[in-house]
C-alpha positions as CSV (number, residue, x, y, z in Angstrom):
1,M,247.4,141.7,124.7
2,P,244.1,143.6,124.0
3,K,243.2,146.3,126.3
4,Q,240.9,145.3,129.3
5,T,238.7,147.8,130.6
6,G,238.6,147.7,134.4
7,E,235.2,147.9,135.2
8,F,234.0,145.1,132.8
9,G,234.8,141.5,134.5
10,R,233.0,138.2,134.1
11,N,229.3,139.2,133.5
12,W,226.1,138.0,131.6
13,Y,225.2,140.3,128.5
14,A,222.0,140.1,126.3
15,V,222.9,140.1,122.9
16,H,220.0,141.0,120.2
17,T,219.4,138.6,117.4
18,Y,217.1,138.2,114.3
19,S,214.0,136.8,116.0
20,G,213.6,133.2,115.1
21,Y,217.5,132.7,114.9
22,E,218.5,132.5,118.4
23,D,219.5,128.9,118.4
24,A,221.2,129.2,114.9
25,V,223.4,132.4,116.5
26,S,224.1,130.2,119.6
27,R,225.5,127.6,117.5
28,N,227.3,130.1,115.3
29,L,228.7,131.7,118.4
30,K,230.1,128.7,119.9
31,Q,231.9,127.6,116.7
32,R,233.3,131.1,116.6
33,I,234.7,131.1,120.4
34,E,236.1,127.8,119.5
35,S,237.7,128.7,116.2
36,T,239.2,132.2,117.3
37,G,240.4,130.5,120.8
38,M,238.2,132.7,123.1
39,E,237.4,130.4,125.4
40,E,239.2,132.4,128.2
41,K,237.0,135.2,127.8
42,I,233.6,134.1,126.2
43,F,232.3,131.2,128.7
44,T,228.8,130.5,128.3
45,V,226.0,131.1,125.5
46,L,222.6,130.6,126.4
47,V,219.3,130.8,124.7
48,P,216.9,130.7,127.8
49,T,213.6,128.7,127.7
50,E,210.8,127.4,129.8
51,K,208.4,124.8,129.5
52,K,204.6,125.7,129.1
53,I,201.4,123.8,128.5
54,K,199.5,124.2,125.7
55,I,196.5,122.6,124.1
56,K,196.6,121.5,120.5
57,H,193.9,119.5,118.9
58,G,192.3,118.9,122.1
59,K,195.6,117.2,123.4
60,R,197.7,118.7,126.3
61,K,201.5,119.4,125.2
62,V,204.3,120.6,127.2
63,V,206.4,123.0,124.9
64,E,209.6,124.7,125.4
65,E,209.1,128.5,124.6
66,K,211.6,131.1,124.6
67,I,211.8,133.5,127.6
68,Y,213.2,136.3,125.3
69,P,212.6,135.8,121.6
70,G,215.3,137.6,119.8
71,Y,217.9,137.6,122.5
72,V,220.6,135.3,123.4
73,L,222.6,135.8,126.6
74,V,226.4,135.6,126.8
75,E,228.6,135.3,129.8
76,M,231.8,137.0,129.1
77,V,234.5,139.1,129.9
78,V,234.2,142.2,127.2
79,T,237.4,143.2,125.7
80,D,237.7,144.5,122.2
81,D,238.5,141.2,120.7
82,S,235.8,139.2,122.7
83,W,233.2,142.2,121.9
84,Y,234.1,141.9,118.1
85,V,233.6,138.0,117.8
86,V,230.2,138.3,119.5
87,R,229.3,141.4,117.6
88,N,230.1,139.9,114.1
89,T,228.5,136.6,114.6
90,P,226.1,136.3,111.7
91,R,222.5,137.7,112.6
92,V,223.7,139.4,115.6
93,T,222.3,142.9,115.5
94,G,224.1,144.1,118.6
95,F,224.3,144.1,122.5
96,V,222.0,145.5,124.7
97,G,223.2,148.8,125.8
98,S,224.0,152.3,125.2
99,G,226.0,153.0,122.3
100,T,228.6,150.4,121.7
101,T,229.0,149.7,125.5
102,P,227.2,146.6,126.6
103,T,225.3,146.5,130.0
104,P,225.7,143.5,132.0
105,L,222.6,141.9,133.7
106,S,222.3,142.2,137.4
107,Q,222.8,138.9,139.4
108,E,219.2,139.2,140.4
109,E,218.1,139.3,136.9
110,M,220.2,136.1,136.2
111,D,218.8,134.4,139.1
112,V,215.2,135.1,138.4
113,L,215.8,133.7,135.0
114,Q,217.9,130.5,136.1
115,K,215.2,129.8,138.4
116,R,212.4,129.9,135.8
117,M,214.5,128.0,133.3
118,G,215.0,125.2,136.0
119,V,211.4,124.7,136.8
120,E,211.1,121.0,135.5
121,E,207.3,120.5,135.6
122,P,205.0,123.3,134.4
123,K,202.7,124.5,136.7
124,F,198.8,124.9,136.2
125,K,197.6,128.4,136.6
126,I,194.1,128.3,137.2
127,E,192.7,131.6,137.5
128,V,189.1,130.7,138.1
129,G,187.3,129.8,141.3
130,V,184.4,127.5,142.2
131,G,181.2,129.3,141.1
132,D,183.0,131.7,138.8
133,P,180.9,132.2,135.3
134,I,183.3,131.1,132.3
135,K,183.2,130.8,128.7
136,I,184.5,127.7,126.9
137,T,187.5,128.3,124.3
138,D,187.9,125.1,123.0
139,G,186.9,121.4,122.4
140,P,183.4,120.4,121.7
141,F,181.5,122.6,123.8
142,K,183.5,125.8,122.4
143,D,181.5,128.9,123.0
144,F,179.4,127.5,125.7
145,D,178.6,129.5,128.9
146,G,179.1,127.5,132.2
147,K,179.9,127.8,135.7
148,V,182.8,126.0,137.7
149,S,181.6,123.6,140.1
150,S,184.7,122.1,140.9
151,I,188.7,122.4,140.7
152,D,191.5,119.7,140.2
153,E,194.6,121.8,140.7
154,E,197.0,118.7,140.9
155,R,195.7,117.6,137.3
156,G,194.8,121.2,135.8
157,K,191.1,120.0,135.1
158,V,188.0,122.1,136.1
159,K,184.5,120.8,136.3
160,V,181.9,123.1,134.6
161,L,178.3,123.0,134.7
162,V,176.9,123.9,131.0
163,N,173.2,124.4,130.5
164,M,172.2,122.3,127.7
165,F,168.4,121.2,127.2
166,G,167.2,123.3,130.0
167,R,169.4,121.6,132.6
168,N,172.7,122.0,133.9
169,T,175.2,119.3,132.8
170,P,178.8,118.7,134.1
171,V,181.7,118.9,131.8
172,E,185.1,117.9,133.0
173,L,187.5,120.5,131.2
174,D,191.3,121.3,130.8
175,S,191.9,124.6,132.5
176,L,193.2,126.3,129.7
177,Q,189.9,125.3,127.4
178,I,188.3,128.2,129.5
179,K,188.1,132.0,130.5
180,K,186.7,133.9,133.1
181,L,183.8,135.9,131.8
């Protein structure tokens, strides 16, 4: 039986990987855990993601983005052999911590992270108010300036008065298509 350090119980650890290979590392690590019989010491492998709203080609899309690009979280008991299995997984560059000693994530960090991951519907962050001057950053009115006349927080839409041909014309835009001046 390999020696077990007393201060290390079951904890979450951040493992640094090559950026863009988080999912591959997660798959490889799960296979290695199974093939080396480490299920008793390495419990969960997690690539933390959250849903975000983006606009592509004028269309609103919900995309999943990695919260910590270049990192995979592993719930495990650190022993010499469990450390070795994780550390020697292809494209893993090391544990987060000083030297060769991994530093566990705090329970508060994990609670915040799991809450962030658990949000089903992405929320609209509308950072303008009625009357604010804005610049349109996307769509057919790109680079026009305007003033916010109303906000629909439920739908993430903003009505903007744009000065065209000497008069204010109301234009409904997505909140992601504008920025505050």
